[in-house]
C-alpha positions as YAML, in Angstrom:
chain: A
units: angstrom
residues:
- id: 1
  name: MET
  ca: [36.94, 30.37, -26.74]
- id: 2
  name: GLU
  ca: [37.51, 28.90, -23.40]
- id: 3
  name: LEU
  ca: [34.88, 29.06, -20.70]
- id: 4
  name: LEU
  ca: [36.93, 28.96, -17.53]
- id: 5
  name: GLY
  ca: [40.01, 30.54, -18.80]
- id: 6
  name: HIS
  ca: [43.21, 29.37, -17.17]
- id: 7
  name: GLU
  ca: [42.01, 29.50, -13.64]
- id: 8
  name: ASN
  ca: [40.72, 26.17, -11.86]
- id: 9
  name: GLN
  ca: [37.55, 26.42, -10.02]
- id: 10
  name: THR
  ca: [36.62, 24.32, -6.90]
- id: 11
  name: ILE
  ca: [33.54, 23.95, -4.75]
- id: 12
  name: ASP
  ca: [33.64, 23.14, -1.05]
- id: 13
  name: ALA
  ca: [31.06, 20.25, -0.64]
- id: 14
  name: THR
  ca: [31.96, 19.06, 2.72]
- id: 15
  name: ALA
  ca: [28.56, 20.08, 4.21]
- id: 16
  name: ILE
  ca: [26.52, 18.23, 1.48]
- id: 17
  name: GLU
  ca: [25.22, 15.00, 2.92]
- id: 18
  name: GLY
  ca: [23.52, 12.47, 0.58]
- id: 19
  name: ASN
  ca: [20.33, 10.66, 1.38]
- id: 20
  name: THR
  ca: [21.65, 7.28, 1.78]
- id: 21
  name: ALA
  ca: [19.29, 5.49, 4.01]
- id: 22
  name: LEU
  ca: [18.67, 1.86, 3.14]
- id: 23
  name: LEU
  ca: [15.08, 0.61, 2.83]
- id: 24
  name: ALA
  ca: [13.77, -2.55, 4.51]
- id: 25
  name: ALA
  ca: [11.87, -5.13, 2.15]
- id: 26
  name: THR
  ca: [8.51, -3.76, 3.33]
- id: 27
  name: GLN
  ca: [9.29, -0.14, 2.49]
- id: 28
  name: LEU
  ca: [10.84, -0.96, -0.85]
- id: 29
  name: ILE
  ca: [7.86, -3.04, -2.06]
- id: 30
  name: GLN
  ca: [5.47, -0.38, -0.69]
- id: 31
  name: LYS
  ca: [7.31, 2.21, -2.68]
- id: 32
  name: MET
  ca: [7.30, 0.30, -5.87]
- id: 33
  name: CYS
  ca: [3.54, -0.30, -5.41]
- id: 34
  name: LEU
  ca: [2.93, 3.31, -5.18]
- id: 35
  name: CYS
  ca: [5.20, 3.76, -8.15]
- id: 36
  name: LEU
  ca: [3.19, 1.42, -10.21]
- id: 37
  name: VAL
  ca: [-0.17, 3.02, -8.98]
- id: 38
  name: LYS
  ca: [0.99, 6.47, -9.81]
- id: 39
  name: ARG
  ca: [2.26, 5.40, -13.35]
- id: 40
  name: ALA
  ca: [-1.00, 3.60, -13.93]
- id: 41
  name: GLN
  ca: [-2.96, 6.74, -13.00]
- id: 42
  name: ASP
  ca: [-0.74, 8.97, -15.11]
- id: 43
  name: LYS
  ca: [-1.58, 6.63, -18.13]
- id: 44
  name: GLY
  ca: [-5.28, 6.90, -17.46]
- id: 45
  name: TYR
  ca: [-5.85, 3.38, -15.91]
- id: 46
  name: GLN
  ca: [-8.11, 2.70, -12.73]
- id: 47
  name: VAL
  ca: [-5.93, 0.75, -10.49]
- id: 48
  name: PRO
  ca: [-6.86, 0.33, -6.69]
- id: 49
  name: GLN
  ca: [-4.63, 2.23, -4.27]
- id: 50
  name: PRO
  ca: [-2.98, 0.25, -1.63]
- id: 51
  name: LEU
  ca: [-4.64, 1.11, 1.76]
- id: 52
  name: PRO
  ca: [-2.58, 3.15, 4.23]
- id: 53
  name: ALA
  ca: [-1.65, 1.51, 7.75]
- id: 54
  name: PRO
  ca: [-3.81, 2.31, 10.65]
- id: 55
  name: GLU
  ca: [-2.72, 5.25, 12.66]
- id: 56
  name: GLY
  ca: [0.27, 4.56, 14.87]
- id: 57
  name: HIS
  ca: [1.06, 1.14, 13.02]
- id: 58
  name: LYS
  ca: [3.47, -0.35, 10.49]
- id: 59
  name: LYS
  ca: [2.34, -2.54, 7.65]
- id: 60
  name: THR
  ca: [3.43, -6.09, 7.97]
- id: 61
  name: LEU
  ca: [5.68, -7.72, 5.18]
- id: 62
  name: GLU
  ca: [2.86, -10.24, 4.69]
- id: 63
  name: GLY
  ca: [0.17, -7.51, 4.26]
- id: 64
  name: VAL
  ca: [2.36, -5.67, 1.72]
- id: 65
  name: VAL
  ca: [3.47, -8.66, -0.29]
- id: 66
  name: LYS
  ca: [-0.27, -9.55, -0.53]
- id: 67
  name: GLU
  ca: [-1.18, -6.30, -1.79]
- id: 68
  name: ALA
  ca: [1.70, -6.49, -4.25]
- id: 69
  name: PHE
  ca: [0.57, -9.62, -5.82]
- id: 70
  name: THR
  ca: [-2.94, -8.39, -6.00]
- id: 71
  name: LEU
  ca: [-1.70, -5.25, -7.73]
- id: 72
  name: LEU
  ca: [0.29, -7.50, -10.19]
- id: 73
  name: GLU
  ca: [-2.66, -9.65, -10.92]
- id: 74
  name: THR
  ca: [-4.66, -6.38, -11.62]
- id: 75
  name: VAL
  ca: [-2.18, -4.95, -14.02]
- id: 76
  name: LYS
  ca: [-0.75, -7.84, -15.72]
- id: 77
  name: ASP
  ca: [-2.46, -7.13, -19.13]
- id: 78
  name: ILE
  ca: [-1.56, -3.46, -19.33]
- id: 79
  name: LYS
  ca: [1.50, -3.34, -21.76]
- id: 80
  name: ASP
  ca: [2.06, 0.31, -20.66]
- id: 81
  name: LEU
  ca: [3.07, -0.75, -17.25]
- id: 82
  name: GLU
  ca: [5.39, -3.72, -18.13]
- id: 83
  name: TYR
  ca: [8.55, -2.19, -16.86]
- id: 84
  name: GLU
  ca: [7.12, -1.04, -13.40]
- id: 85
  name: ARG
  ca: [5.45, -4.44, -13.22]
- id: 86
  name: LEU
  ca: [8.71, -6.32, -14.09]
- id: 87
  name: MET
  ca: [10.58, -4.18, -11.36]
- id: 88
  name: LEU
  ca: [8.00, -5.19, -8.70]
- id: 89
  name: GLU
  ca: [8.25, -8.82, -9.69]
- id: 90
  name: SER
  ca: [11.96, -8.64, -9.26]
- id: 91
  name: ILE
  ca: [11.93, -6.89, -5.96]
- id: 92
  name: LEU
  ca: [9.43, -9.66, -4.76]
- id: 93
  name: ASN
  ca: [11.56, -12.30, -6.18]
- id: 94
  name: ASP
  ca: [14.85, -10.89, -4.46]
- id: 95
  name: TYR
  ca: [13.74, -10.00, -1.19]
- id: 96
  name: VAL
  ca: [10.56, -12.21, -0.14]
- id: 97
  name: ASP
  ca: [10.53, -16.08, 0.29]
- id: 98
  name: THR
  ca: [6.97, -17.27, -0.28]
- id: 99
  name: GLU
  ca: [7.32, -21.06, -0.30]
- id: 100
  name: ASP
  ca: [6.00, -22.09, 3.18]
- id: 101
  name: SER
  ca: [5.00, -18.45, 4.42]
- id: 102
  name: ILE
  ca: [5.79, -14.94, 3.54]
- id: 103
  name: LYS
  ca: [8.99, -14.04, 5.04]
- id: 104
  name: GLU
  ca: [12.00, -11.83, 4.16]
- id: 105
  name: ARG
  ca: [14.88, -13.47, 2.34]
- id: 106
  name: LYS
  ca: [18.19, -12.62, 3.94]
- id: 107
  name: LYS
  ca: [20.85, -12.11, 1.41]
- id: 108
  name: LYS
  ca: [24.36, -13.30, 2.36]
- id: 109
  name: GLY
  ca: [27.81, -12.92, 0.84]
- id: 110
  name: GLU
  ca: [29.79, -10.23, -0.56]
- id: 111
  name: GLY
  ca: [28.19, -6.91, -1.74]
- id: 112
  name: ARG
  ca: [25.81, -6.70, 1.39]
- id: 113
  name: CYS
  ca: [25.73, -3.49, 3.13]
...
């Protein structure tokens, strides 16, 4: 039994646009922190939630990175959150340089959008 028979079926998808916005390092770290907090709360753990930015202001990279390191310190012994913790650590290692001061690491070379 054939599902489509002998006719080809097509769909016109020219009006569909994907959500392809690239996140800045600050936004990416914030989203991963919120993901980690949500996962911890779903598992029943009490984890402090990152504070929102003041009205009309954006969070700075330095503030977000400090919150991320505090969050990592809080959840370091929770085995249920190991995957999310490793993801946040990976993002921090890839996008942030913390040697002298906290600053965004610029990626160079092929494969960069």
